[in-house]
Full PDB file with SEQRES, HELIX, SHEET, SSBOND, CRYST1, ORIGX, SCALE, CONECT and MASTER records, all heavy atoms in Angstrom:
SEQRES   1 A   42  MET LYS ASP ARG HIS PRO SER ARG ILE PHE PHE TRP PHE          
SEQRES   2 A   42  ILE ALA LEU LEU ALA LEU CYS THR TYR PHE SER ALA THR          
SEQRES   3 A   42  ILE THR SER MET LEU ALA ALA ARG VAL THR LEU CYS VAL          
SEQRES   4 A   42  PRO LEU ILE                                                  
HELIX    1 AA1 ARG A    4  CYS A   38  1                                  35    
CRYST1    1.000    1.000    1.000  90.00  90.00  90.00 P 1           1          
ORIGX1      1.000000  0.000000  0.000000        0.00000                         
ORIGX2      0.000000  1.000000  0.000000        0.00000                         
ORIGX3      0.000000  0.000000  1.000000        0.00000                         
SCALE1      1.000000  0.000000  0.000000        0.00000                         
SCALE2      0.000000  1.000000  0.000000        0.00000                         
SCALE3      0.000000  0.000000  1.000000        0.00000                         
ATOM      1  N   MET A   1      -8.871  19.207 -23.647  1.00  0.00           N  
ATOM      2  CA  MET A   1      -8.640  19.328 -22.196  1.00  0.00           C  
ATOM      3  C   MET A   1      -9.627  18.432 -21.428  1.00  0.00           C  
ATOM      4  O   MET A   1      -9.256  17.756 -20.498  1.00  0.00           O  
ATOM      5  CB  MET A   1      -8.837  20.791 -21.776  1.00  0.00           C  
ATOM      6  CG  MET A   1      -8.296  21.098 -20.384  1.00  0.00           C  
ATOM      7  SD  MET A   1      -6.487  21.148 -20.376  1.00  0.00           S  
ATOM      8  CE  MET A   1      -6.204  21.465 -18.641  1.00  0.00           C  
ATOM      9  N   LYS A   2     -10.899  18.447 -21.864  1.00  0.00           N  
ATOM     10  CA  LYS A   2     -11.889  17.634 -21.158  1.00  0.00           C  
ATOM     11  C   LYS A   2     -11.634  16.141 -21.377  1.00  0.00           C  
ATOM     12  O   LYS A   2     -11.924  15.330 -20.525  1.00  0.00           O  
ATOM     13  CB  LYS A   2     -13.297  17.990 -21.650  1.00  0.00           C  
ATOM     14  CG  LYS A   2     -13.784  19.336 -21.101  1.00  0.00           C  
ATOM     15  CD  LYS A   2     -15.204  19.626 -21.555  1.00  0.00           C  
ATOM     16  CE  LYS A   2     -15.687  20.944 -20.966  1.00  0.00           C  
ATOM     17  NZ  LYS A   2     -17.056  21.260 -21.406  1.00  0.00           N  
ATOM     18  N   ASP A   3     -11.110  15.793 -22.531  1.00  0.00           N  
ATOM     19  CA  ASP A   3     -10.853  14.377 -22.815  1.00  0.00           C  
ATOM     20  C   ASP A   3      -9.666  13.856 -22.003  1.00  0.00           C  
ATOM     21  O   ASP A   3      -9.614  12.696 -21.642  1.00  0.00           O  
ATOM     22  CB  ASP A   3     -10.565  14.174 -24.305  1.00  0.00           C  
ATOM     23  CG  ASP A   3     -11.784  14.474 -25.152  1.00  0.00           C  
ATOM     24  OD1 ASP A   3     -12.903  14.366 -24.640  1.00  0.00           O  
ATOM     25  OD2 ASP A   3     -11.606  14.844 -26.315  1.00  0.00           O  
ATOM     26  N   ARG A   4      -8.707  14.723 -21.721  1.00  0.00           N  
ATOM     27  CA  ARG A   4      -7.501  14.295 -21.035  1.00  0.00           C  
ATOM     28  C   ARG A   4      -7.715  14.222 -19.518  1.00  0.00           C  
ATOM     29  O   ARG A   4      -6.990  13.530 -18.828  1.00  0.00           O  
ATOM     30  CB  ARG A   4      -6.369  15.286 -21.349  1.00  0.00           C  
ATOM     31  CG  ARG A   4      -4.998  14.634 -21.344  1.00  0.00           C  
ATOM     32  CD  ARG A   4      -3.912  15.651 -21.622  1.00  0.00           C  
ATOM     33  NE  ARG A   4      -3.667  15.815 -23.040  1.00  0.00           N  
ATOM     34  CZ  ARG A   4      -2.738  16.634 -23.528  1.00  0.00           C  
ATOM     35  NH1 ARG A   4      -2.027  17.370 -22.706  1.00  0.00           N  
ATOM     36  NH2 ARG A   4      -2.547  16.728 -24.813  1.00  0.00           N  
ATOM     37  N   HIS A   5      -8.693  14.915 -19.010  1.00  0.00           N  
ATOM     38  CA  HIS A   5      -8.867  15.026 -17.552  1.00  0.00           C  
ATOM     39  C   HIS A   5      -9.208  13.695 -16.869  1.00  0.00           C  
ATOM     40  O   HIS A   5      -8.539  13.337 -15.903  1.00  0.00           O  
ATOM     41  CB  HIS A   5      -9.930  16.084 -17.246  1.00  0.00           C  
ATOM     42  CG  HIS A   5      -9.867  16.593 -15.832  1.00  0.00           C  
ATOM     43  ND1 HIS A   5      -8.738  17.180 -15.287  1.00  0.00           N  
ATOM     44  CD2 HIS A   5     -10.776  16.581 -14.839  1.00  0.00           C  
ATOM     45  CE1 HIS A   5      -8.980  17.507 -14.029  1.00  0.00           C  
ATOM     46  NE2 HIS A   5     -10.203  17.140 -13.737  1.00  0.00           N  
ATOM     47  N   PRO A   6     -10.215  12.953 -17.333  1.00  0.00           N  
ATOM     48  CA  PRO A   6     -10.575  11.702 -16.636  1.00  0.00           C  
ATOM     49  C   PRO A   6      -9.445  10.682 -16.651  1.00  0.00           C  
ATOM     50  O   PRO A   6      -9.221   9.987 -15.668  1.00  0.00           O  
ATOM     51  CB  PRO A   6     -11.780  11.179 -17.425  1.00  0.00           C  
ATOM     52  CG  PRO A   6     -12.317  12.389 -18.140  1.00  0.00           C  
ATOM     53  CD  PRO A   6     -11.110  13.224 -18.437  1.00  0.00           C  
ATOM     54  N   SER A   7      -8.713  10.584 -17.750  1.00  0.00           N  
ATOM     55  CA  SER A   7      -7.624   9.607 -17.826  1.00  0.00           C  
ATOM     56  C   SER A   7      -6.525   9.963 -16.825  1.00  0.00           C  
ATOM     57  O   SER A   7      -5.922   9.092 -16.218  1.00  0.00           O  
ATOM     58  CB  SER A   7      -7.049   9.559 -19.240  1.00  0.00           C  
ATOM     59  OG  SER A   7      -6.556  10.829 -19.610  1.00  0.00           O  
ATOM     60  N   ARG A   8      -6.281  11.265 -16.633  1.00  0.00           N  
ATOM     61  CA  ARG A   8      -5.260  11.685 -15.669  1.00  0.00           C  
ATOM     62  C   ARG A   8      -5.702  11.339 -14.249  1.00  0.00           C  
ATOM     63  O   ARG A   8      -4.905  10.849 -13.445  1.00  0.00           O  
ATOM     64  CB  ARG A   8      -5.025  13.198 -15.803  1.00  0.00           C  
ATOM     65  CG  ARG A   8      -3.849  13.674 -14.981  1.00  0.00           C  
ATOM     66  CD  ARG A   8      -3.453  15.088 -15.343  1.00  0.00           C  
ATOM     67  NE  ARG A   8      -2.913  15.169 -16.696  1.00  0.00           N  
ATOM     68  CZ  ARG A   8      -2.490  16.294 -17.255  1.00  0.00           C  
ATOM     69  NH1 ARG A   8      -2.570  17.424 -16.574  1.00  0.00           N  
ATOM     70  NH2 ARG A   8      -2.002  16.297 -18.460  1.00  0.00           N  
ATOM     71  N   ILE A   9      -6.977  11.560 -13.942  1.00  0.00           N  
ATOM     72  CA  ILE A   9      -7.498  11.210 -12.620  1.00  0.00           C  
ATOM     73  C   ILE A   9      -7.404   9.694 -12.414  1.00  0.00           C  
ATOM     74  O   ILE A   9      -7.026   9.220 -11.356  1.00  0.00           O  
ATOM     75  CB  ILE A   9      -8.966  11.685 -12.483  1.00  0.00           C  
ATOM     76  CG1 ILE A   9      -9.001  13.214 -12.382  1.00  0.00           C  
ATOM     77  CG2 ILE A   9      -9.621  11.050 -11.258  1.00  0.00           C  
ATOM     78  CD1 ILE A   9     -10.405  13.769 -12.266  1.00  0.00           C  
ATOM     79  N   PHE A  10      -7.732   8.939 -13.474  1.00  0.00           N  
ATOM     80  CA  PHE A  10      -7.663   7.480 -13.393  1.00  0.00           C  
ATOM     81  C   PHE A  10      -6.231   7.027 -13.148  1.00  0.00           C  
ATOM     82  O   PHE A  10      -5.973   6.146 -12.337  1.00  0.00           O  
ATOM     83  CB  PHE A  10      -8.200   6.878 -14.703  1.00  0.00           C  
ATOM     84  CG  PHE A  10      -8.222   5.373 -14.695  1.00  0.00           C  
ATOM     85  CD1 PHE A  10      -9.162   4.698 -13.930  1.00  0.00           C  
ATOM     86  CD2 PHE A  10      -7.308   4.652 -15.449  1.00  0.00           C  
ATOM     87  CE1 PHE A  10      -9.190   3.305 -13.922  1.00  0.00           C  
ATOM     88  CE2 PHE A  10      -7.331   3.261 -15.435  1.00  0.00           C  
ATOM     89  CZ  PHE A  10      -8.268   2.590 -14.675  1.00  0.00           C  
ATOM     90  N   PHE A  11      -5.270   7.667 -13.829  1.00  0.00           N  
ATOM     91  CA  PHE A  11      -3.857   7.310 -13.666  1.00  0.00           C  
ATOM     92  C   PHE A  11      -3.397   7.571 -12.237  1.00  0.00           C  
ATOM     93  O   PHE A  11      -2.745   6.731 -11.619  1.00  0.00           O  
ATOM     94  CB  PHE A  11      -3.007   8.123 -14.655  1.00  0.00           C  
ATOM     95  CG  PHE A  11      -1.528   7.985 -14.397  1.00  0.00           C  
ATOM     96  CD1 PHE A  11      -0.855   6.842 -14.765  1.00  0.00           C  
ATOM     97  CD2 PHE A  11      -0.811   9.006 -13.777  1.00  0.00           C  
ATOM     98  CE1 PHE A  11       0.510   6.704 -14.520  1.00  0.00           C  
ATOM     99  CE2 PHE A  11       0.548   8.882 -13.532  1.00  0.00           C  
ATOM    100  CZ  PHE A  11       1.204   7.727 -13.909  1.00  0.00           C  
ATOM    101  N   TRP A  12      -3.744   8.749 -11.702  1.00  0.00           N  
ATOM    102  CA  TRP A  12      -3.342   9.075 -10.335  1.00  0.00           C  
ATOM    103  C   TRP A  12      -4.021   8.156  -9.327  1.00  0.00           C  
ATOM    104  O   TRP A  12      -3.444   7.782  -8.312  1.00  0.00           O  
ATOM    105  CB  TRP A  12      -3.676  10.534 -10.011  1.00  0.00           C  
ATOM    106  CG  TRP A  12      -2.649  11.478 -10.573  1.00  0.00           C  
ATOM    107  CD1 TRP A  12      -2.837  12.388 -11.575  1.00  0.00           C  
ATOM    108  CD2 TRP A  12      -1.285  11.599 -10.172  1.00  0.00           C  
ATOM    109  NE1 TRP A  12      -1.664  13.046 -11.812  1.00  0.00           N  
ATOM    110  CE2 TRP A  12      -0.696  12.594 -10.978  1.00  0.00           C  
ATOM    111  CE3 TRP A  12      -0.497  10.943  -9.212  1.00  0.00           C  
ATOM    112  CZ2 TRP A  12       0.653  12.949 -10.840  1.00  0.00           C  
ATOM    113  CZ3 TRP A  12       0.842  11.296  -9.083  1.00  0.00           C  
ATOM    114  CH2 TRP A  12       1.396  12.290  -9.890  1.00  0.00           C  
ATOM    115  N   PHE A  13      -5.265   7.757  -9.606  1.00  0.00           N  
ATOM    116  CA  PHE A  13      -5.981   6.843  -8.722  1.00  0.00           C  
ATOM    117  C   PHE A  13      -5.274   5.490  -8.671  1.00  0.00           C  
ATOM    118  O   PHE A  13      -5.074   4.918  -7.603  1.00  0.00           O  
ATOM    119  CB  PHE A  13      -7.422   6.675  -9.214  1.00  0.00           C  
ATOM    120  CG  PHE A  13      -8.197   5.660  -8.420  1.00  0.00           C  
ATOM    121  CD1 PHE A  13      -8.638   5.958  -7.147  1.00  0.00           C  
ATOM    122  CD2 PHE A  13      -8.468   4.407  -8.958  1.00  0.00           C  
ATOM    123  CE1 PHE A  13      -9.346   5.019  -6.407  1.00  0.00           C  
ATOM    124  CE2 PHE A  13      -9.180   3.466  -8.221  1.00  0.00           C  
ATOM    125  CZ  PHE A  13      -9.611   3.772  -6.947  1.00  0.00           C  
ATOM    126  N   ILE A  14      -4.851   4.991  -9.841  1.00  0.00           N  
ATOM    127  CA  ILE A  14      -4.144   3.714  -9.898  1.00  0.00           C  
ATOM    128  C   ILE A  14      -2.802   3.823  -9.172  1.00  0.00           C  
ATOM    129  O   ILE A  14      -2.396   2.915  -8.436  1.00  0.00           O  
ATOM    130  CB  ILE A  14      -3.935   3.281 -11.363  1.00  0.00           C  
ATOM    131  CG1 ILE A  14      -5.290   2.981 -12.016  1.00  0.00           C  
ATOM    132  CG2 ILE A  14      -3.027   2.061 -11.447  1.00  0.00           C  
ATOM    133  CD1 ILE A  14      -6.037   1.852 -11.341  1.00  0.00           C  
ATOM    134  N   ALA A  15      -2.092   4.951  -9.349  1.00  0.00           N  
ATOM    135  CA  ALA A  15      -0.799   5.139  -8.709  1.00  0.00           C  
ATOM    136  C   ALA A  15      -0.956   5.168  -7.183  1.00  0.00           C  
ATOM    137  O   ALA A  15      -0.190   4.532  -6.456  1.00  0.00           O  
ATOM    138  CB  ALA A  15      -0.156   6.432  -9.211  1.00  0.00           C  
ATOM    139  N   LEU A  16      -1.961   5.905  -6.699  1.00  0.00           N  
ATOM    140  CA  LEU A  16      -2.184   5.979  -5.254  1.00  0.00           C  
ATOM    141  C   LEU A  16      -2.596   4.619  -4.708  1.00  0.00           C  
ATOM    142  O   LEU A  16      -2.179   4.226  -3.617  1.00  0.00           O  
ATOM    143  CB  LEU A  16      -3.277   7.013  -4.951  1.00  0.00           C  
ATOM    144  CG  LEU A  16      -2.820   8.469  -5.058  1.00  0.00           C  
ATOM    145  CD1 LEU A  16      -4.000   9.416  -4.852  1.00  0.00           C  
ATOM    146  CD2 LEU A  16      -1.731   8.768  -4.035  1.00  0.00           C  
ATOM    147  N   LEU A  17      -3.418   3.893  -5.462  1.00  0.00           N  
ATOM    148  CA  LEU A  17      -3.851   2.571  -5.030  1.00  0.00           C  
ATOM    149  C   LEU A  17      -2.656   1.626  -4.913  1.00  0.00           C  
ATOM    150  O   LEU A  17      -2.531   0.866  -3.955  1.00  0.00           O  
ATOM    151  CB  LEU A  17      -4.874   2.016  -6.026  1.00  0.00           C  
ATOM    152  CG  LEU A  17      -5.599   0.753  -5.566  1.00  0.00           C  
ATOM    153  CD1 LEU A  17      -6.464   1.058  -4.345  1.00  0.00           C  
ATOM    154  CD2 LEU A  17      -6.453   0.201  -6.697  1.00  0.00           C  
ATOM    155  N   ALA A  18      -1.739   1.705  -5.891  1.00  0.00           N  
ATOM    156  CA  ALA A  18      -0.546   0.854  -5.867  1.00  0.00           C  
ATOM    157  C   ALA A  18       0.336   1.214  -4.665  1.00  0.00           C  
ATOM    158  O   ALA A  18       0.858   0.330  -3.983  1.00  0.00           O  
ATOM    159  CB  ALA A  18       0.234   1.012  -7.168  1.00  0.00           C  
ATOM    160  N   LEU A  19       0.488   2.518  -4.404  1.00  0.00           N  
ATOM    161  CA  LEU A  19       1.301   2.946  -3.256  1.00  0.00           C  
ATOM    162  C   LEU A  19       0.688   2.473  -1.947  1.00  0.00           C  
ATOM    163  O   LEU A  19       1.393   1.972  -1.070  1.00  0.00           O  
ATOM    164  CB  LEU A  19       1.420   4.477  -3.250  1.00  0.00           C  
ATOM    165  CG  LEU A  19       2.564   5.044  -4.101  1.00  0.00           C  
ATOM    166  CD1 LEU A  19       2.531   6.570  -4.063  1.00  0.00           C  
ATOM    167  CD2 LEU A  19       3.913   4.538  -3.594  1.00  0.00           C  
ATOM    168  N   CYS A  20      -0.621   2.617  -1.812  1.00  0.00           N  
ATOM    169  CA  CYS A  20      -1.289   2.193  -0.580  1.00  0.00           C  
ATOM    170  C   CYS A  20      -1.145   0.686  -0.387  1.00  0.00           C  
ATOM    171  O   CYS A  20      -0.906   0.220   0.726  1.00  0.00           O  
ATOM    172  CB  CYS A  20      -2.778   2.580  -0.637  1.00  0.00           C  
ATOM    173  SG  CYS A  20      -3.038   4.363  -0.483  1.00  0.00           S  
ATOM    174  N   THR A  21      -1.280  -0.059  -1.485  1.00  0.00           N  
ATOM    175  CA  THR A  21      -1.140  -1.511  -1.394  1.00  0.00           C  
ATOM    176  C   THR A  21       0.273  -1.887  -0.977  1.00  0.00           C  
ATOM    177  O   THR A  21       0.478  -2.751  -0.122  1.00  0.00           O  
ATOM    178  CB  THR A  21      -1.478  -2.162  -2.750  1.00  0.00           C  
ATOM    179  OG1 THR A  21      -2.768  -1.714  -3.166  1.00  0.00           O  
ATOM    180  CG2 THR A  21      -1.477  -3.672  -2.644  1.00  0.00           C  
ATOM    181  N   TYR A  22       1.257  -1.207  -1.571  1.00  0.00           N  
ATOM    182  CA  TYR A  22       2.665  -1.506  -1.241  1.00  0.00           C  
ATOM    183  C   TYR A  22       2.955  -1.213   0.228  1.00  0.00           C  
ATOM    184  O   TYR A  22       3.549  -2.034   0.932  1.00  0.00           O  
ATOM    185  CB  TYR A  22       3.576  -0.672  -2.149  1.00  0.00           C  
ATOM    186  CG  TYR A  22       5.030  -0.752  -1.753  1.00  0.00           C  
ATOM    187  CD1 TYR A  22       5.770  -1.905  -2.001  1.00  0.00           C  
ATOM    188  CD2 TYR A  22       5.660   0.329  -1.121  1.00  0.00           C  
ATOM    189  CE1 TYR A  22       7.109  -1.986  -1.632  1.00  0.00           C  
ATOM    190  CE2 TYR A  22       6.990   0.246  -0.754  1.00  0.00           C  
ATOM    191  CZ  TYR A  22       7.715  -0.909  -1.007  1.00  0.00           C  
ATOM    192  OH  TYR A  22       9.023  -0.978  -0.640  1.00  0.00           O  
ATOM    193  N   PHE A  23       2.511  -0.032   0.697  1.00  0.00           N  
ATOM    194  CA  PHE A  23       2.786   0.349   2.078  1.00  0.00           C  
ATOM    195  C   PHE A  23       2.055  -0.559   3.056  1.00  0.00           C  
ATOM    196  O   PHE A  23       2.610  -0.946   4.087  1.00  0.00           O  
ATOM    197  CB  PHE A  23       2.401   1.811   2.319  1.00  0.00           C  
ATOM    198  CG  PHE A  23       3.467   2.769   1.858  1.00  0.00           C  
ATOM    199  CD1 PHE A  23       3.195   3.702   0.863  1.00  0.00           C  
ATOM    200  CD2 PHE A  23       4.735   2.727   2.413  1.00  0.00           C  
ATOM    201  CE1 PHE A  23       4.180   4.581   0.435  1.00  0.00           C  
ATOM    202  CE2 PHE A  23       5.718   3.610   1.992  1.00  0.00           C  
ATOM    203  CZ  PHE A  23       5.431   4.536   0.992  1.00  0.00           C  
ATOM    204  N   SER A  24       0.817  -0.904   2.746  1.00  0.00           N  
ATOM    205  CA  SER A  24       0.064  -1.775   3.651  1.00  0.00           C  
ATOM    206  C   SER A  24       0.701  -3.156   3.711  1.00  0.00           C  
ATOM    207  O   SER A  24       0.799  -3.753   4.777  1.00  0.00           O  
ATOM    208  CB  SER A  24      -1.392  -1.888   3.196  1.00  0.00           C  
ATOM    209  OG  SER A  24      -1.452  -2.476   1.906  1.00  0.00           O  
ATOM    210  N   ALA A  25       1.184  -3.654   2.569  1.00  0.00           N  
ATOM    211  CA  ALA A  25       1.841  -4.966   2.550  1.00  0.00           C  
ATOM    212  C   ALA A  25       3.135  -4.918   3.353  1.00  0.00           C  
ATOM    213  O   ALA A  25       3.451  -5.846   4.106  1.00  0.00           O  
ATOM    214  CB  ALA A  25       2.123  -5.389   1.108  1.00  0.00           C  
ATOM    215  N   THR A  26       3.892  -3.823   3.208  1.00  0.00           N  
ATOM    216  CA  THR A  26       5.149  -3.689   3.951  1.00  0.00           C  
ATOM    217  C   THR A  26       4.892  -3.619   5.452  1.00  0.00           C  
ATOM    218  O   THR A  26       5.549  -4.297   6.246  1.00  0.00           O  
ATOM    219  CB  THR A  26       5.895  -2.414   3.498  1.00  0.00           C  
ATOM    220  OG1 THR A  26       6.059  -2.450   2.085  1.00  0.00           O  
ATOM    221  CG2 THR A  26       7.257  -2.322   4.164  1.00  0.00           C  
ATOM    222  N   ILE A  27       3.903  -2.813   5.853  1.00  0.00           N  
ATOM    223  CA  ILE A  27       3.588  -2.677   7.278  1.00  0.00           C  
ATOM    224  C   ILE A  27       3.094  -4.009   7.835  1.00  0.00           C  
ATOM    225  O   ILE A  27       3.461  -4.414   8.935  1.00  0.00           O  
ATOM    226  CB  ILE A  27       2.544  -1.562   7.485  1.00  0.00           C  
ATOM    227  CG1 ILE A  27       3.170  -0.203   7.161  1.00  0.00           C  
ATOM    228  CG2 ILE A  27       2.010  -1.590   8.920  1.00  0.00           C  
ATOM    229  CD1 ILE A  27       2.164   0.930   7.172  1.00  0.00           C  
ATOM    230  N   THR A  28       2.272  -4.713   7.049  1.00  0.00           N  
ATOM    231  CA  THR A  28       1.748  -5.999   7.514  1.00  0.00           C  
ATOM    232  C   THR A  28       2.870  -7.004   7.694  1.00  0.00           C  
ATOM    233  O   THR A  28       2.918  -7.724   8.701  1.00  0.00           O  
ATOM    234  CB  THR A  28       0.717  -6.544   6.508  1.00  0.00           C  
ATOM    235  OG1 THR A  28      -0.308  -5.554   6.328  1.00  0.00           O  
ATOM    236  CG2 THR A  28       0.088  -7.820   7.018  1.00  0.00           C  
ATOM    237  N   SER A  29       3.802  -7.040   6.743  1.00  0.00           N  
ATOM    238  CA  SER A  29       4.919  -7.991   6.855  1.00  0.00           C  
ATOM    239  C   SER A  29       5.810  -7.626   8.031  1.00  0.00           C  
ATOM    240  O   SER A  29       6.286  -8.501   8.759  1.00  0.00           O  
ATOM    241  CB  SER A  29       5.730  -8.002   5.555  1.00  0.00           C  
ATOM    242  OG  SER A  29       6.263  -6.722   5.298  1.00  0.00           O  
ATOM    243  N   MET A  30       6.028  -6.337   8.254  1.00  0.00           N  
ATOM    244  CA  MET A  30       6.847  -5.902   9.385  1.00  0.00           C  
ATOM    245  C   MET A  30       6.174  -6.283  10.706  1.00  0.00           C  
ATOM    246  O   MET A  30       6.819  -6.774  11.633  1.00  0.00           O  
ATOM    247  CB  MET A  30       7.066  -4.383   9.340  1.00  0.00           C  
ATOM    248  CG  MET A  30       8.105  -3.953   8.312  1.00  0.00           C  
ATOM    249  SD  MET A  30       8.291  -2.166   8.258  1.00  0.00           S  
ATOM    250  CE  MET A  30       8.802  -1.827   9.942  1.00  0.00           C  
ATOM    251  N   LEU A  31       4.863  -6.051  10.793  1.00  0.00           N  
ATOM    252  CA  LEU A  31       4.141  -6.408  12.014  1.00  0.00           C  
ATOM    253  C   LEU A  31       4.151  -7.912  12.227  1.00  0.00           C  
ATOM    254  O   LEU A  31       4.319  -8.381  13.358  1.00  0.00           O  
ATOM    255  CB  LEU A  31       2.693  -5.891  11.928  1.00  0.00           C  
ATOM    256  CG  LEU A  31       2.533  -4.389  12.149  1.00  0.00           C  
ATOM    257  CD1 LEU A  31       1.081  -3.979  11.945  1.00  0.00           C  
ATOM    258  CD2 LEU A  31       3.004  -3.978  13.535  1.00  0.00           C  
ATOM    259  N   ALA A  32       3.986  -8.677  11.147  1.00  0.00           N  
ATOM    260  CA  ALA A  32       4.000 -10.134  11.264  1.00  0.00           C  
ATOM    261  C   ALA A  32       5.361 -10.603  11.758  1.00  0.00           C  
ATOM    262  O   ALA A  32       5.452 -11.473  12.629  1.00  0.00           O  
ATOM    263  CB  ALA A  32       3.666 -10.761   9.913  1.00  0.00           C  
ATOM    264  N   ALA A  33       6.438 -10.040  11.219  1.00  0.00           N  
ATOM    265  CA  ALA A  33       7.781 -10.423  11.643  1.00  0.00           C  
ATOM    266  C   ALA A  33       7.998 -10.039  13.101  1.00  0.00           C  
ATOM    267  O   ALA A  33       8.575 -10.796  13.883  1.00  0.00           O  
ATOM    268  CB  ALA A  33       8.823  -9.741  10.753  1.00  0.00           C  
ATOM    269  N   ARG A  34       7.509  -8.868  13.501  1.00  0.00           N  
ATOM    270  CA  ARG A  34       7.684  -8.412  14.878  1.00  0.00           C  
ATOM    271  C   ARG A  34       6.899  -9.293  15.839  1.00  0.00           C  
ATOM    272  O   ARG A  34       7.378  -9.647  16.922  1.00  0.00           O  
ATOM    273  CB  ARG A  34       7.226  -6.950  14.986  1.00  0.00           C  
ATOM    274  CG  ARG A  34       7.713  -6.263  16.245  1.00  0.00           C  
ATOM    275  CD  ARG A  34       7.555  -4.755  16.144  1.00  0.00           C  
ATOM    276  NE  ARG A  34       8.500  -4.161  15.193  1.00  0.00           N  
ATOM    277  CZ  ARG A  34       8.545  -2.875  14.908  1.00  0.00           C  
ATOM    278  NH1 ARG A  34       7.677  -2.042  15.475  1.00  0.00           N  
ATOM    279  NH2 ARG A  34       9.432  -2.407  14.060  1.00  0.00           N  
ATOM    280  N   VAL A  35       5.682  -9.673  15.443  1.00  0.00           N  
ATOM    281  CA  VAL A  35       4.867 -10.547  16.290  1.00  0.00           C  
ATOM    282  C   VAL A  35       5.528 -11.913  16.405  1.00  0.00           C  
ATOM    283  O   VAL A  35       5.582 -12.505  17.477  1.00  0.00           O  
ATOM    284  CB  VAL A  35       3.437 -10.676  15.704  1.00  0.00           C  
ATOM    285  CG1 VAL A  35       2.682 -11.826  16.381  1.00  0.00           C  
ATOM    286  CG2 VAL A  35       2.682  -9.356  15.898  1.00  0.00           C  
ATOM    287  N   THR A  36       6.066 -12.402  15.286  1.00  0.00           N  
ATOM    288  CA  THR A  36       6.728 -13.705  15.306  1.00  0.00           C  
ATOM    289  C   THR A  36       7.946 -13.666  16.228  1.00  0.00           C  
ATOM    290  O   THR A  36       8.252 -14.646  16.912  1.00  0.00           O  
ATOM    291  CB  THR A  36       7.173 -14.101  13.890  1.00  0.00           C  
ATOM    292  OG1 THR A  36       6.056 -13.970  13.006  1.00  0.00           O  
ATOM    293  CG2 THR A  36       7.667 -15.533  13.834  1.00  0.00           C  
ATOM    294  N   LEU A  37       8.631 -12.519  16.272  1.00  0.00           N  
ATOM    295  CA  LEU A  37       9.792 -12.398  17.148  1.00  0.00           C  
ATOM    296  C   LEU A  37       9.369 -12.282  18.617  1.00  0.00           C  
ATOM    297  O   LEU A  37      10.043 -12.780  19.504  1.00  0.00           O  
ATOM    298  CB  LEU A  37      10.622 -11.156  16.759  1.00  0.00           C  
ATOM    299  CG  LEU A  37      11.463 -11.316  15.489  1.00  0.00           C  
ATOM    300  CD1 LEU A  37      12.146  -9.994  15.148  1.00  0.00           C  
ATOM    301  CD2 LEU A  37      12.523 -12.408  15.679  1.00  0.00           C  
ATOM    302  N   CYS A  38       8.233 -11.639  18.853  1.00  0.00           N  
ATOM    303  CA  CYS A  38       7.810 -11.381  20.230  1.00  0.00           C  
ATOM    304  C   CYS A  38       7.103 -12.584  20.843  1.00  0.00           C  
ATOM    305  O   CYS A  38       7.068 -12.710  22.058  1.00  0.00           O  
ATOM    306  CB  CYS A  38       6.869 -10.167  20.280  1.00  0.00           C  
ATOM    307  SG  CYS A  38       7.741  -8.609  19.999  1.00  0.00           S  
ATOM    308  N   VAL A  39       6.520 -13.439  20.035  1.00  0.00           N  
ATOM    309  CA  VAL A  39       5.742 -14.566  20.576  1.00  0.00           C  
ATOM    310  C   VAL A  39       6.584 -15.512  21.431  1.00  0.00           C  
ATOM    311  O   VAL A  39       6.162 -15.864  22.532  1.00  0.00           O  
ATOM    312  CB  VAL A  39       5.034 -15.347  19.431  1.00  0.00           C  
ATOM    313  CG1 VAL A  39       4.556 -16.700  19.905  1.00  0.00           C  
ATOM    314  CG2 VAL A  39       3.850 -14.519  18.912  1.00  0.00           C  
ATOM    315  N   PRO A  40       7.785 -15.927  21.005  1.00  0.00           N  
ATOM    316  CA  PRO A  40       8.580 -16.826  21.864  1.00  0.00           C  
ATOM    317  C   PRO A  40       8.973 -16.184  23.193  1.00  0.00           C  
ATOM    318  O   PRO A  40       9.158 -16.885  24.185  1.00  0.00           O  
ATOM    319  CB  PRO A  40       9.821 -17.132  21.022  1.00  0.00           C  
ATOM    320  CG  PRO A  40       9.399 -16.871  19.611  1.00  0.00           C  
ATOM    321  CD  PRO A  40       8.429 -15.733  19.723  1.00  0.00           C  
ATOM    322  N   LEU A  41       9.096 -14.846  23.214  1.00  0.00           N  
ATOM    323  CA  LEU A  41       9.491 -14.175  24.455  1.00  0.00           C  
ATOM    324  C   LEU A  41       8.386 -14.236  25.477  1.00  0.00           C  
ATOM    325  O   LEU A  41       8.630 -14.266  26.686  1.00  0.00           O  
ATOM    326  CB  LEU A  41       9.852 -12.719  24.159  1.00  0.00           C  
ATOM    327  CG  LEU A  41      11.074 -12.537  23.250  1.00  0.00           C  
ATOM    328  CD1 LEU A  41      11.304 -11.058  22.969  1.00  0.00           C  
ATOM    329  CD2 LEU A  41      12.322 -13.156  23.873  1.00  0.00           C  
ATOM    330  N   ILE A  42       7.118 -14.271  25.006  1.00  0.00           N  
ATOM    331  CA  ILE A  42       5.980 -14.325  25.919  1.00  0.00           C  
ATOM    332  C   ILE A  42       5.743 -15.741  26.367  1.00  0.00           C  
ATOM    333  O   ILE A  42       6.082 -16.273  27.283  1.00  0.00           O  
ATOM    334  CB  ILE A  42       4.687 -13.836  25.219  1.00  0.00           C  
ATOM    335  CG1 ILE A  42       4.887 -12.422  24.723  1.00  0.00           C  
ATOM    336  CG2 ILE A  42       3.495 -13.931  26.151  1.00  0.00           C  
ATOM    337  CD1 ILE A  42       3.746 -11.907  23.891  1.00  0.00           C  
TER     338      ILE A  42                                                      
MASTER        0    0    0    1    0    0    0    6  337    1    0    4          
END                                                                             
């Protein structure tokens, strides 16, 4: 049980890190596209 615990925490940490990276990249691309669309209007 003690041997399996750190690897499980490490796995969940990597999964959360990947999700955060994916969401941040998506939000950044969406904001960039929105800014690019709004710039000519200004």
